[in-house]
DRENNU-740988 format. One line per 8 residues: their letters; for each residue x negated, y negated, z of N, C-alpha, C. Coordinates in Angstrom, 3 decimals, always signed. Layout:
a> X/Y/Z/X/Y/Z/X/Y/Z ~ ...
***
This chain:
mnllltqg> -102.641/-161.908/+117.597/-101.988/-160.634/+117.588/-102.263/-159.924/+116.253 ~ -102.195/-160.573/+115.156/-102.545/-159.999/+113.847/-103.934/-159.550/+113.653 ~ -104.859/-160.146/+114.407/-106.203/-159.759/+114.449/-106.441/-158.453/+115.064 ~ -105.700/-158.159/+116.166/-105.804/-156.896/+116.870/-105.137/-155.796/+116.004 ~ -104.115/-156.056/+115.323/-103.542/-154.996/+114.489/-104.417/-154.642/+113.222 ~ -105.085/-155.689/+112.727/-106.035/-155.401/+111.599/-107.191/-154.624/+112.033 ~ -107.774/-154.877/+113.277/-108.819/-154.176/+113.803/-108.462/-152.704/+114.122 ~ -107.270/-152.429/+114.545/-106.761/-151.099/+114.873/-106.663/-150.328/+113.540
amgagvmv> -106.118/-151.031/+112.477/-105.963/-150.240/+111.185/-107.374/-149.859/+110.647 ~ -108.333/-150.796/+110.778/-109.607/-150.571/+110.225/-110.313/-149.361/+111.049 ~ -110.075/-149.302/+112.377/-110.556/-148.253/+113.243/-110.003/-146.915/+112.786 ~ -108.705/-146.954/+112.591/-108.046/-145.594/+112.101/-108.559/-145.234/+110.663 ~ -108.866/-146.179/+109.896/-109.347/-145.823/+108.583/-110.786/-145.312/+108.642 ~ -111.585/-145.891/+109.544/-112.935/-145.355/+109.745/-112.891/-143.913/+110.399 ~ -111.990/-143.691/+111.267/-111.767/-142.365/+111.835/-111.407/-141.360/+110.822 ~ -110.493/-141.651/+109.942/-110.072/-140.748/+108.837/-111.279/-140.474/+107.956
lyivalia> -112.005/-141.476/+107.671/-113.269/-141.323/+106.847/-114.176/-140.400/+107.581 ~ -114.492/-140.505/+108.706/-115.371/-139.549/+109.526/-114.814/-138.141/+109.486 ~ -113.530/-137.994/+109.604/-112.965/-136.612/+109.608/-113.127/-135.949/+108.295 ~ -112.858/-136.834/+107.192/-113.002/-136.294/+105.820/-114.478/-135.815/+105.531 ~ -115.389/-136.778/+106.086/-116.855/-136.504/+105.856/-117.233/-135.297/+106.637 ~ -116.725/-134.956/+107.819/-117.016/-133.765/+108.639/-116.508/-132.614/+107.848 ~ -115.347/-132.565/+107.345/-114.720/-131.457/+106.707/-115.569/-131.173/+105.420 ~ -116.051/-132.168/+104.664/-116.734/-132.039/+103.465/-118.128/-131.378/+103.872
ffyffmir> -118.723/-131.871/+104.936/-119.959/-131.295/+105.395/-119.895/-129.753/+105.778 ~ -118.895/-129.434/+106.463/-118.639/-127.978/+106.766/-118.382/-127.172/+105.587 ~ -117.679/-127.721/+104.540/-117.357/-126.945/+103.316/-118.703/-126.746/+102.562 ~ -119.450/-127.838/+102.258/-120.676/-127.694/+101.455/-121.836/-126.973/+102.020 ~ -121.924/-127.036/+103.354/-123.085/-126.518/+104.048/-122.780/-125.200/+104.799 ~ -121.601/-124.782/+104.982/-121.227/-123.481/+105.727/-120.324/-122.622/+104.915 ~ -119.232/-123.021/+104.439/-118.269/-122.237/+103.794/-118.633/-121.814/+102.407 ~ -119.082/-122.834/+101.625/-119.397/-122.470/+100.185/-120.645/-121.593/+100.105
pqrkeqre> -121.704/-121.747/+100.809/-122.870/-120.807/+100.674/-122.456/-119.353/+101.125 ~ -121.554/-119.330/+102.122/-121.198/-117.919/+102.625/-120.362/-117.315/+101.633 ~ -119.466/-117.939/+100.968/-118.712/-117.324/+99.833/-119.607/-116.931/+98.655 ~ -120.593/-117.726/+98.326/-121.529/-117.368/+97.304/-122.225/-116.044/+97.590 ~ -122.744/-116.025/+98.830/-123.394/-114.762/+99.351/-122.525/-113.593/+99.166 ~ -121.181/-113.683/+99.646/-120.268/-112.604/+99.536/-120.081/-112.133/+98.029 ~ -119.866/-113.119/+97.198/-119.825/-112.768/+95.795/-120.946/-112.077/+95.171 ~ -122.239/-112.478/+95.572/-123.407/-111.764/+95.219/-123.463/-110.381/+95.596
kanmlsql> -123.183/-110.142/+96.916/-123.203/-108.873/+97.429/-122.186/-107.920/+96.840 ~ -120.984/-108.451/+96.624/-119.895/-107.716/+95.894/-120.295/-107.301/+94.505 ~ -120.952/-108.167/+93.738/-121.494/-107.958/+92.490/-122.585/-106.844/+92.533 ~ -123.418/-106.992/+93.497/-124.533/-105.994/+93.612/-123.955/-104.576/+93.971 ~ -122.913/-104.552/+94.796/-122.333/-103.161/+95.149/-121.448/-102.615/+93.951 ~ -120.937/-103.512/+93.151/-120.200/-103.029/+91.987/-121.102/-102.350/+90.942 ~ -122.356/-102.725/+90.991/-123.340/-102.211/+89.962/-123.965/-100.899/+90.496 ~ -123.622/-100.433/+91.729/-124.307/-99.383/+92.365/-123.880/-98.111/+91.537
avgdsilt> -124.896/-97.184/+91.340/-124.587/-96.002/+90.595/-125.375/-94.832/+91.318 ~ -125.000/-93.679/+91.009/-125.732/-92.495/+91.428/-127.094/-92.480/+90.924 ~ -128.107/-92.205/+91.780/-129.490/-92.138/+91.452/-130.225/-93.415/+91.761 ~ -129.557/-94.427/+92.223/-130.193/-95.631/+92.570/-130.909/-95.636/+93.894 ~ -132.045/-96.204/+94.029/-132.756/-96.346/+95.275/-132.194/-97.555/+96.061 ~ -131.837/-97.311/+97.328/-131.249/-98.376/+98.121/-132.082/-98.664/+99.419 ~ -131.816/-99.850/+99.888/-132.345/-100.102/+101.308/-131.143/-100.434/+102.137 ~ -131.030/-99.798/+103.372/-129.914/-99.970/+104.181/-130.188/-101.068/+105.190
ssgfygiv> -129.200/-101.507/+105.823/-129.300/-102.581/+106.828/-130.182/-102.217/+108.039 ~ -130.262/-100.821/+108.272/-131.074/-100.448/+109.432/-132.522/-100.226/+108.945 ~ -132.896/-100.428/+107.717/-134.229/-100.349/+107.220/-134.541/-99.016/+106.616 ~ -133.686/-98.144/+106.314/-133.941/-96.847/+105.693/-133.920/-96.964/+104.246 ~ -134.863/-96.394/+103.501/-134.746/-96.189/+102.075/-134.183/-94.876/+101.791 ~ -133.398/-94.844/+100.661/-132.756/-93.542/+100.180/-132.309/-93.651/+98.798 ~ -131.755/-92.507/+98.393/-131.217/-92.433/+96.951/-129.766/-92.144/+97.036 ~ -128.930/-92.771/+96.275/-127.510/-92.434/+96.330/-127.292/-91.034/+95.502
idqtddtv> -126.541/-90.244/+96.181/-126.298/-88.938/+95.682/-124.822/-88.865/+95.155 ~ -123.881/-89.577/+95.788/-122.615/-89.573/+95.509/-121.815/-90.757/+96.023 ~ -120.765/-91.223/+95.411/-120.121/-92.424/+95.915/-118.596/-92.321/+95.679 ~ -117.828/-93.020/+96.687/-116.427/-93.197/+96.520/-116.147/-94.654/+96.558 ~ -114.882/-95.058/+96.765/-114.669/-96.505/+96.771/-115.354/-97.299/+97.812 ~ -115.474/-96.806/+99.114/-116.110/-97.642/+100.111/-117.213/-96.844/+100.937 ~ -117.551/-95.673/+100.379/-118.610/-94.849/+101.102/-119.568/-94.319/+100.016 ~ -120.776/-94.122/+100.498/-121.752/-93.459/+99.557/-122.508/-92.351/+100.341
ivefgnnk> -122.950/-91.317/+99.695/-123.789/-90.337/+100.360/-125.180/-90.531/+99.962 ~ -126.030/-90.725/+100.937/-127.440/-91.205/+100.591/-128.369/-89.977/+101.174 ~ -129.425/-89.715/+100.344/-130.362/-88.729/+100.646/-131.644/-89.472/+101.028 ~ -132.100/-89.155/+102.255/-133.234/-89.875/+102.862/-134.466/-88.870/+102.729 ~ -135.681/-89.434/+102.219/-136.771/-88.735/+102.226/-136.826/-87.564/+101.244 ~ -137.806/-86.645/+101.381/-137.990/-85.576/+100.463/-137.083/-84.315/+100.948 ~ -136.520/-84.386/+102.170/-135.803/-83.300/+102.692/-134.434/-83.379/+101.894 ~ -134.099/-82.275/+101.222/-132.769/-82.274/+100.507/-131.630/-82.049/+101.466
ncripmqk> -131.818/-81.739/+102.685/-130.773/-81.449/+103.733/-130.429/-82.691/+104.431 ~ -131.204/-83.772/+104.142/-130.894/-85.006/+104.967/-130.016/-85.967/+104.141 ~ -128.763/-85.630/+104.118/-127.766/-86.440/+103.226/-126.713/-86.975/+104.273 ~ -126.622/-88.314/+104.249/-125.845/-88.963/+105.291/-124.765/-89.764/+104.584 ~ -123.451/-89.666/+104.934/-122.487/-90.628/+104.365/-122.587/-91.933/+105.083 ~ -122.398/-92.990/+104.372/-122.442/-94.332/+104.994/-121.527/-95.313/+104.257 ~ -121.212/-96.446/+104.869/-120.397/-97.372/+104.163/-121.234/-98.245/+103.145 ~ -120.626/-98.625/+102.086/-121.306/-99.481/+101.139/-121.769/-100.747/+101.682
saivqiek> -121.070/-101.305/+102.658/-121.424/-102.524/+103.310/-122.756/-102.512/+104.026 ~ -123.242/-101.275/+104.316/-124.589/-101.157/+104.985/-125.715/-101.246/+103.991 ~ -125.431/-101.362/+102.639/-126.526/-101.443/+101.717/-126.960/-102.913/+101.554 ~ -128.156/-103.197/+101.658/-128.766/-104.552/+101.571/-129.344/-104.793/+100.290 ~ -130.042/-103.777/+99.606/-130.772/-104.005/+98.384/-130.651/-102.771/+97.568 ~ -130.578/-102.913/+96.173/-130.500/-101.822/+95.315/-131.699/-102.007/+94.265 ~ -132.354/-100.764/+93.981/-133.290/-100.820/+92.929/-133.041/-99.656/+91.874 ~ -132.762/-100.187/+90.733/-132.373/-99.244/+89.685/-133.648/-98.428/+89.208
pedavads> -133.416/-97.197/+88.799/-134.568/-96.434/+88.289/-135.326/-97.072/+87.202 ~ -134.544/-97.697/+86.381/-135.257/-98.379/+85.212/-136.150/-99.529/+85.702 ~ -135.835/-100.198/+86.726/-136.613/-101.298/+87.272/-137.905/-100.648/+87.848 ~ -137.708/-99.596/+88.496/-139.071/-98.929/+89.041/-140.000/-98.479/+87.938 ~ -139.442/-98.005/+86.831/-140.293/-97.598/+85.748/-140.961/-98.854/+85.074 ~ -140.202/-99.900/+84.959/-140.688/-101.116/+84.316/-141.789/-101.765/+85.239 ~ -141.670/-101.682/+86.581/-142.595/-102.216/+87.547/-143.887/-101.434/+87.411 ~ -143.794/-100.074/+87.285/-144.958/-99.324/+87.279/-145.755/-99.366/+85.999
dk> -145.115/-99.761/+84.970/-145.700/-99.997/+83.576/-146.629/-101.294/+83.561 ~ -146.353/-102.207/+84.480/-147.030/-103.514/+84.504/-148.352/-103.320/+85.162
***
């Protein structure tokens, strides 16, 4: 009888170990990288300024004309009449004018 109780306790311990390992796996391979990506995007959007060249999630390149807390007005192409308000979350990449000048000098 004692042998059966000992094996049951070991089985429960192994089960708890598997659950802890599964939770650790999900944390390190799913939750943590996603949070890191969210922090990087928030940092990128906080550095957004008027005059920056951006790439939107739909693939359009434009220049930021004006911005508020959660929206920006973007001018697309050479047409000065093509100004579209959009959410900041639609911005995928930002290129500062200083970066463009530095790249052209190289």
